[in-house]
C-alpha positions as CSV (number, residue, x, y, z in Angstrom):
1,M,109.8,99.4,93.4
2,K,112.8,102.1,92.8
3,E,114.5,102.3,89.3
4,T,117.8,101.0,88.9
5,S,118.2,103.1,85.6
6,Y,116.4,105.6,84.0
7,L,115.4,105.2,80.3
8,K,113.7,108.6,78.9
9,R,110.3,110.6,79.3
10,I,107.2,109.3,77.5
11,A,104.4,111.5,77.3
12,G,106.1,113.4,79.9
13,V,106.3,110.4,82.4
14,R,109.5,109.3,83.7
15,V,110.3,105.6,82.6
16,G,113.1,103.7,84.4
17,L,114.0,100.3,84.6
18,H,114.7,97.9,87.4
19,W,117.5,95.3,87.2
20,S,115.2,92.5,87.7
21,A,113.2,93.4,84.4
22,L,115.8,91.4,82.7
23,V,114.5,88.2,84.4
24,I,111.3,89.0,82.1
25,V,113.7,89.2,79.1
26,V,115.8,86.2,79.9
27,L,112.7,84.1,80.8
28,V,110.7,84.8,77.7
29,T,113.6,84.6,75.4
30,V,114.7,81.1,76.6
31,T,111.3,79.9,76.6
32,L,110.6,81.1,73.0
33,A,113.9,80.1,71.6
34,A,114.6,76.7,73.5
35,G,111.0,75.5,73.3
36,R,108.1,77.2,71.6
37,F,110.2,78.2,68.2
38,P,111.9,74.9,67.6
39,D,109.1,72.7,68.5
40,A,106.7,74.4,66.1
41,H,109.3,75.0,63.5
42,P,112.2,72.8,63.6
43,G,115.1,72.6,61.1
44,R,116.1,76.5,61.8
45,P,119.6,77.7,62.8
46,A,119.8,78.2,66.5
47,W,120.7,82.0,66.1
48,V,117.3,82.4,64.4
49,Y,115.5,81.0,67.3
50,W,117.6,83.2,69.9
51,S,117.4,86.3,68.1
52,L,113.6,86.0,67.3
53,G,113.0,85.0,71.1
54,L,115.2,88.2,72.2
55,L,113.2,90.4,69.7
56,A,109.7,89.1,71.1
57,A,110.7,89.4,74.5
58,V,111.7,93.3,74.0
59,V,108.7,93.9,72.2
60,F,106.7,92.1,75.3
61,L,108.5,94.7,77.6
62,A,107.5,97.5,75.5
63,S,103.7,96.3,75.7
64,L,104.0,96.2,79.5
65,L,105.3,99.6,79.0
66,A,102.2,100.9,77.2
67,H,99.9,99.4,79.6
68,E,101.5,101.2,82.4
69,L,101.8,104.5,80.4
70,A,97.9,104.4,79.7
71,H,97.6,104.3,83.4
72,A,99.6,107.1,83.8
73,V,98.3,109.5,81.1
74,V,94.6,108.7,82.3
75,A,95.8,109.4,86.1
76,R,97.4,112.4,85.1
77,R,93.9,113.5,83.3
78,N,92.1,112.6,86.4
79,G,94.2,114.8,88.5
80,V,96.5,112.5,89.9
81,Q,100.1,113.3,90.1
82,V,102.5,110.4,88.4
83,D,106.0,110.0,89.8
84,G,107.0,107.6,87.0
85,I,107.1,104.2,85.7
86,T,109.3,101.4,86.5
87,L,109.5,97.9,84.7
88,W,110.6,95.0,86.7
89,M,110.5,91.3,87.1
90,L,106.6,90.8,87.5
91,G,105.8,93.6,84.9
92,G,105.5,97.2,85.3
93,L,104.5,99.9,88.0
94,A,103.0,103.2,87.4
95,R,104.1,105.1,90.8
96,L,100.9,107.3,91.4
97,R,101.1,110.2,94.1
98,G,97.9,109.7,95.9
99,E,94.6,108.1,95.1
100,A,92.0,109.0,92.8
101,P,89.9,111.8,93.8
102,T,86.3,110.0,93.1
103,P,85.1,106.3,92.3
104,T,84.7,107.2,88.6
105,A,88.1,108.5,88.3
106,E,89.5,105.1,90.0
107,L,87.4,103.1,87.4
108,R,88.9,105.0,84.5
109,I,92.4,104.8,85.7
110,A,92.1,100.9,86.5
111,A,90.1,100.2,83.4
112,V,92.4,101.6,80.6
113,G,95.3,99.2,81.5
114,P,93.7,95.8,80.6
115,L,91.7,97.6,77.9
116,T,95.2,98.8,76.5
117,S,96.8,95.1,76.6
118,A,93.6,93.9,74.9
119,V,93.9,96.2,72.2
120,V,97.5,95.4,71.5
121,G,96.6,91.7,71.7
122,V,93.9,92.3,69.2
123,L,96.6,94.3,66.7
124,F,99.0,91.5,66.8
125,T,96.6,89.0,66.3
126,G,95.6,90.9,63.1
127,L,99.2,91.3,62.2
128,A,99.7,87.7,62.6
129,L,96.6,87.0,60.2
130,W,97.8,89.1,57.7
131,L,101.6,87.8,57.9
132,D,100.0,84.4,57.4
133,A,98.0,85.4,54.4
134,L,101.1,87.0,53.0
135,H,102.9,83.6,53.5
136,A,105.5,85.3,55.7
137,S,108.0,83.1,57.6
138,G,106.0,80.6,59.6
139,L,108.4,81.4,62.6
140,V,107.6,85.1,62.4
141,V,104.0,84.6,62.4
142,E,104.6,82.2,65.2
143,A,106.3,85.1,67.3
144,V,103.4,87.6,66.4
145,A,100.9,84.9,67.6
146,W,102.6,84.4,70.8
147,L,102.7,88.4,71.3
148,A,98.9,88.4,70.7
149,A,98.2,85.5,72.9
150,I,100.5,86.7,76.0
151,N,98.8,90.3,75.7
152,I,95.5,89.0,75.8
153,V,96.4,86.6,78.8
154,L,97.6,89.5,80.5
155,A,94.7,91.7,79.9
156,V,92.5,88.8,81.3
157,F,94.7,88.2,84.1
158,N,94.8,91.9,85.0
159,A,91.1,92.2,85.1
160,L,90.8,89.7,87.9
161,P,89.2,91.4,90.8
162,A,92.0,91.2,93.5
163,A,94.2,93.8,94.5
164,P,96.8,95.2,93.4
165,L,95.5,94.2,90.2
166,D,93.8,96.5,87.8
167,G,90.7,94.4,88.4
168,G,91.2,94.8,92.0
169,R,90.7,98.6,91.4
170,L,88.0,98.0,89.6
171,L,86.5,96.1,92.5
172,R,87.2,99.1,94.9
173,A,85.7,101.7,92.8
174,F,82.6,99.7,92.8
175,L,82.7,99.0,96.7
176,W,83.7,102.8,97.2
177,H,80.5,103.7,95.0
178,R,78.4,101.5,96.8
179,T,79.7,102.3,100.6
180,G,81.1,105.7,100.2
181,D,84.1,104.6,102.1
182,P,87.4,104.2,100.1
183,V,89.2,102.6,103.2
184,R,86.2,100.0,103.8
185,A,86.7,99.5,99.6
186,T,90.3,99.0,100.0
187,R,89.7,96.3,102.7
188,G,87.5,94.4,100.3
189,A,89.5,94.4,97.4
190,A,93.1,93.5,99.4
191,A,90.9,90.6,100.8
192,A,90.4,89.5,97.3
193,G,93.9,90.0,96.5
194,R,95.1,87.9,99.6
195,V,92.8,85.2,98.5
196,L,93.9,85.3,95.0
197,G,97.7,85.1,96.0
198,W,97.4,82.0,98.2
199,F,95.6,80.3,95.4
200,M,98.5,80.9,93.3
201,I,101.0,80.1,95.8
202,L,99.3,76.6,96.8
203,S,98.6,75.4,93.1
204,G,102.1,76.5,92.0
205,F,103.7,74.6,94.7
206,A,101.4,71.5,94.2
207,A,102.4,71.9,90.4
208,L,105.8,71.6,91.4
209,L,105.5,69.0,94.3
210,F,102.9,66.3,92.5
211,G,103.7,67.0,88.6
212,G,107.6,67.9,89.0
213,D,107.0,71.2,87.1
214,L,109.4,73.8,87.9
215,S,107.2,76.2,86.3
216,G,105.1,76.2,89.1
217,L,107.4,78.4,91.2
218,W,106.3,81.3,88.7
219,P,102.8,81.5,89.9
220,A,104.0,81.2,93.5
221,L,106.1,84.0,92.9
222,I,103.6,86.1,91.7
223,G,100.9,84.9,94.3
224,W,103.5,86.0,97.2
225,F,103.7,89.3,95.3
226,L,99.8,89.6,95.2
227,I,99.7,89.0,98.8
228,T,102.4,91.6,100.3
229,T,101.3,94.3,97.9
230,A,97.7,94.0,98.5
231,T,98.6,93.9,102.6
232,A,100.5,97.1,101.9
233,E,97.6,99.0,99.5
234,E,95.6,98.2,102.6
235,R,97.9,99.4,105.4
236,Q,98.5,102.7,103.1
237,A,94.4,103.2,103.2
238,Q,94.4,102.8,107.1
239,L,97.3,105.4,107.5
240,R,95.4,107.7,105.0
241,D,92.2,107.4,107.2
242,V,94.1,108.0,110.2
243,L,96.3,111.0,109.0
244,D,93.4,112.4,107.4
245,E,94.8,115.1,105.0
246,M,97.6,115.9,107.4
247,P,100.1,118.1,105.7
248,V,104.0,117.6,105.6
249,S,104.4,120.8,107.5
250,R,102.7,119.4,110.6
251,V,105.2,116.3,111.1
252,M,108.5,118.0,109.6
253,T,111.2,119.4,111.8
254,R,111.9,122.7,110.9
255,D,114.9,124.8,110.4
256,P,117.0,121.6,110.1
257,V,120.9,122.0,111.3
258,T,122.8,122.0,107.8
259,V,126.4,121.4,106.8
260,P,128.2,123.5,104.0
261,A,129.2,121.5,100.9
262,M,132.7,123.1,100.7
263,V,134.0,122.2,104.0
264,S,136.2,118.9,104.5
265,V,135.0,115.7,106.2
266,D,137.7,116.2,108.9
267,G,136.8,120.0,109.5
268,I,132.8,118.8,110.0
269,L,133.9,116.0,112.3
270,A,136.0,118.0,114.4
271,E,134.1,121.2,114.8
272,G,131.0,121.1,112.7
273,P,127.5,119.6,113.3
274,L,128.5,116.0,113.2
275,G,130.5,116.2,116.4
276,R,127.9,118.6,118.3
277,Y,124.8,117.2,117.3
278,R,123.2,113.6,117.7
279,H,121.6,113.9,114.3
280,S,122.9,111.3,111.8
281,T,121.3,113.0,108.8
282,F,122.1,116.6,107.5
283,P,121.2,118.4,104.5
284,V,123.9,120.0,102.4
285,L,124.1,123.5,101.5
286,A,126.1,125.2,98.4
287,P,128.1,128.5,99.1
288,D,124.7,130.4,97.9
289,G,122.7,128.7,100.5
290,S,120.7,126.4,98.3
291,A,120.3,122.9,99.4
292,V,122.4,120.5,97.1
293,G,122.0,117.2,98.8
294,L,122.0,115.1,102.1
295,V,124.9,113.8,103.9
296,T,124.9,110.9,106.7
297,V,127.2,109.7,109.3
298,G,127.3,106.3,107.3
299,L,128.4,108.1,103.9
300,V,131.1,110.1,105.9
301,N,132.4,107.2,107.7
302,R,133.2,105.4,104.3
303,V,135.8,108.0,103.6
304,P,139.3,106.5,104.6
305,V,140.9,108.4,107.5
306,R,143.6,109.6,105.2
307,A,141.4,111.3,102.7
308,R,139.4,113.0,105.2
309,S,141.2,116.1,105.5
310,T,141.2,116.4,101.6
311,T,137.5,115.4,100.5
312,L,134.7,117.7,100.8
313,I,131.5,116.9,102.2
314,G,130.0,117.9,98.5
315,D,132.1,114.9,97.4
316,V,130.5,112.4,99.7
317,M,127.0,113.6,99.9
318,R,123.7,112.2,98.3
319,P,122.7,114.6,95.6
320,L,119.6,116.2,95.6
321,S,118.4,114.1,92.6
322,D,118.6,111.0,94.6
323,V,116.9,112.7,97.9
324,A,113.1,112.2,98.5
325,T,111.4,116.0,98.6
326,A,108.5,117.3,99.6
327,G,106.3,120.9,99.7
328,P,105.0,121.9,103.3
329,D,101.3,121.3,102.0
330,D,102.0,117.9,100.2
331,L,99.9,115.3,102.0
332,V,102.0,113.2,104.6
333,V,100.1,109.6,103.2
334,D,101.3,110.6,99.6
335,L,105.0,111.4,100.6
336,L,105.3,108.3,103.1
337,P,105.4,105.5,100.2
338,R,108.5,107.8,98.4
339,L,109.9,108.0,102.1
340,E,110.0,104.3,102.5
341,E,111.6,103.8,99.1
342,S,114.4,106.3,99.8
343,R,117.9,105.1,100.7
344,D,117.9,107.3,103.8
345,R,114.2,107.4,104.5
346,R,114.5,110.8,104.8
347,A,112.7,113.9,102.7
348,L,113.9,117.4,102.4
349,V,110.9,119.9,102.5
350,F,111.2,123.1,100.2
351,G,108.9,126.0,100.5
352,D,109.3,128.6,97.7
353,G,112.5,127.1,96.4
354,H,114.1,127.3,99.8
355,L,114.9,124.3,102.2
356,I,112.5,124.7,105.7
357,G,112.3,121.3,107.1
358,I,113.3,117.7,107.0
359,V,111.1,114.8,107.6
360,T,111.8,111.1,108.9
361,L,109.8,108.0,109.1
362,A,110.1,108.6,113.1
363,D,108.5,111.9,112.6
364,I,105.4,110.3,111.0
365,S,105.7,107.4,113.4
366,R,105.4,109.7,116.4
367,A,102.4,111.6,114.6
368,L,100.6,108.0,114.3
369,S,101.0,107.2,117.6
370,W,99.0,110.5,118.8
371,L,96.5,109.9,116.3
372,T,95.6,106.1,116.6
373,P,92.0,105.8,118.3
374,A,93.4,104.5,121.6
375,N,95.4,107.9,121.8
376,R,92.9,110.4,120.7
377,P,91.1,112.3,123.4
378,R,87.7,111.4,124.4
379,T,84.8,113.9,124.1
């Protein structure tokens, strides 16, 4: 899940927001302001319900962030790099680079999420009881009580033993410890995730069809997410098994053809690499020889014909901050998820601060075609 906007760094972890996270804010706000709050405490001005509903939604989003931050911090302490956290429609996602080195590390990373949500839920419960004892506004107590309940529900749901939930990772850690095979453990957790996903889809649509309850669409959506994500995790584990610690340097194209940033689009089309090679993507170099971005045929074609003589490649390129990058010793399986999420499905490879290669999904596919069991040499 690629972030739409960058928020800030918290505890050294990049935190971003996907536009779909607004769905959480809107859904929670409407549910509370138009339903729970006026039903429990009628007679208040509408703006009070909506203001408190919006505040509760934002605090809930912050509690989701706390859940994911806990994963990220513990992951780093166990030797797993963290690319960042993205908040989106179905909660939060901590993007970990690689897998835990041991079943014990996997258990720590997975367990801290539900534990954090449970602790937050208990703290909100205590706060609600304290406010009630002080005879604070019943509406405020209601909002705090809802935050307590939703965080406890979040903790329990995430603890279910099904991938990609935290409980699925706990199940994977257990199976990994028992069998010594992380791929087999991932298959078991993914199978459990698909079972739970189908159950949620069927129960959601049953509520919609037989009860006329539109809220059944929500568990159906979550069930679909569980199925697709669990399947993707299983595929990732199989790829890790096939690629078997293969470094990026084994699959990358070395010394890629580059284009200068300070040359016009017309100049590149007429006499430059775009006119002489069949490649569709080229790294872009600054005058000092450092790589500063990536340009594609698609980006060049967007430039109006009249403006091509005065438009520089540096003006239309994808800046380096928006391009996937890797080192020659990075593992292909760790790069693959970032490569699939990137806009151009390509990554630039840097060694000692200098551009040394480029990797595409096609490069990895070719490597896989040679490494699959059917193509491995028989001994």
